[in-house]
N, C-alpha and C positions, 0 to 999 in steps of 0.2 A: 376498525382496526387501527385506530387514530392514536390509541393511547400505546401501542406497542413501540413508538417512537420515544414516550415520555423518559424511559428510565433504562439504561442498558445494564445487560446480564452481566455484573462485575463477577461472580461467583466462577465462571467455568471459562474456558476457552472458547474463543467464538472463531465457528470455522468460516472456511470460505462459503460453502452453500450457503449458511444461515446470511450473510453480508449478501450474496448473490440473490436471495429470494427476497430478503427485505427491500434492496434497492430495486428489483424488478417492479415490486407491488409499489413502491414509493414512488416509480417515475410512471406506473400504470393509473394510480388513480389521479394522479396531478395532470394527466394527458400528454406527459412530456415524451412519450416512447416514440413517437415522432420527430423529435429532434435529436434522440439517441441514435444517430448513424454512427459508423465506426467512425469515421472521419471526425463529426463532430466530437466525439470521446476522446480520440487523441488530441485533437487540439487543446481540448479542457485539458488533458491529463499533463499535456506540455506545459499549458501555463502554470499549472498547479505546480510542477516540479521546479519552475523558475521561481517560485516563492518560495520553496523551501530553501534553493541556491540563495536568493536573496538575505534569507535569515543567516548564512554563515558567511555570507560575503565578506566582511570585514572582522570576521573573529579571529581571524589567523589559526592554527590548529589547536583543535578541539578536543579535550582529555575525555575518554570513554567515561559513561555515565552523566556527565553535563555538571562536575560537581560545581562548579564557578557561576554555574547559570542562576538566574532567578526563577522562583516558582513561574510567574507569567511568562516569560521566556521559553521554558520548558512547555507549557501550557499552548503558546503558540506554535511551537514546533509539532506538538499532537496535532493540533488542527489542522495544521498545512499537510503532514504526512498522512493524516486520515483520510482528507481531499485526494492525496495521490494513490492511495489504497483504495478507495470508494470508485474513482474513476477506473484504475485497472482492472478490479474486479468486474464491473459493468461493462468495460470494453471487449474483455474477454466471452462474457455472457453474449450480449449482442451478438458477436463474432461465432457464437457454437461452441466455445472451446472451454474445457476442463482445466483452467489454470492451476486448481491443486494437483492434478495428474501431472499437468506438463510440467511444473516446477520437481516434482520428485524426478521424472523422465530426465530433466536437464541437470541433476544433481548427479544422477548417476552415469550419464553421458560425460558430465565433467569429471567425476571419480576416474573414470577410465582414461582420458586425457588426461588428466592431471596425477598421476598415479604416487603415492607416498612412497619416498626414496629412504630420506633421511631428516625425520623432524629436528633434527639438533642442528643442523643447516640452516634451518628457515631462519629469515631475516626479519620477521615477525614475532619472535619467541622473547 
C-alpha cells in the first residue's frame, strides 16, 4: 500500500471517509497509533492552526481567491490547511466521531438558530 500515497486522486472529490481511512493506515503502518491520543492530536491541530495564522498575520485584509498571492504563497497555504484538515479528521476518528455527519447536523442546527429573514439586509452582500 506504500504507493497509495504517491499520487493523489485529482479527478474526484475526496471524502472524509477516504481521508480517515488513509490516515488510519498511514499511522498504523508507522506505529504511530500509540502517539495519536486525542490530547496529542488536538495539540498538533492547534499548532497547525497557528501556522495558518502566521501566513495571514501581516497581510491585512485578503481578497477572496487570493488574486495577489504568488503560486508559492498559495501552495504554502494549501499545505498548512491540509495539515489542519488531516489532524482534525484524525482527531475525530480517534474519538470515534463521524465528522461528516456531525458537520451536516451542525449546519442544520445553525439554520434553525439563524433563520433567513431578509437577505437584502445582510451586511455580507
